[in-house]
N, C-alpha and C positions, 0 to 999 in steps of 0.2 A: 504494500500500500504506500502511496506517495505521501510526502510531507503535507501537502495541501489537503489530501483526504483525511489524514489524522486530525487536522485542524477542524475540518467540517464535522467529522464524527464527534470530536470532542465538544464542539460548540452545541450541536443538537443534543447529545447525550447529557451534557452539563445543564442545559436549560431544562430538559425533561426531568432530570434528577432534582434540580432546585425546585421545580414546580411540585413534584411528588412529596418532597420532604419539607416544603414550605420554608426553604432557606431564604433569609431576608438580605443576604449580601448581594451586591449587584456588580455588574461589569462583565464585559465580553471576555477579558483575559481570565478572570476568575472562573467563568463557566467553561472556557476551553481547557484550563488546567484541571478542573474537577473532572471533566469528561475524558480527557486523555488518561489521567490516573485511573479513572473508572474503567477505561478500555483495558488497561493492563490488569486490573483486578478481575474484571468480568471475564476477560480472555483466559486468565490463569485458572479461574474456577471452571470454565467450560473445558479447557484442555485437561484438567485434573479429572473431570467427569467423562473424558474420552470423546468429547465433541469438538467441533471446529471452533476456534477462537475468533478473534477479530482479524479478518484477512483482507477485506475489501470494503468499499463504500456502498453499503446497502442497508436496508431497514433492519435486518438481523444484527448486523454489526452495531448499529446505533442502539438497539435494544439491549444487547449484551453489555455495551459500554455504559448505558444508563443504569443497568442493574448493578454493575460495579460502582458507579458513581453514587447511587443511592446508598449502598453499603458504606462507602467512604463518608458520606455526609452524616449518616446515622452515628457512625463511630465518633466523628468530630463533634456532633451535638452531645453525645454522651460524655465525652471528655470535657466539653465546655460546661455541661450541667454539673459535673462533679466539682469543678473549680469554683463555680458560683455558689455552691452550698457550704463551703468552708468559711 
């Protein structure tokens, strides 16, 4: 997958994950970073399950990346919640 495809998958996946988790941070770069990290997480989970990871720019790749991004954002929210309770 090309560099530009990673950016688009990251953007769409990051926006979708932020919508699902109701993340209040904004910005395209934040969404792209969350989405790309989510692609690595989601792709790793899919490969561990014996399925195809994120290989090309299609709806499946965006959904796998969004799954990973949702997991990432939930972990970040849990960490933020713990720090706020002390």
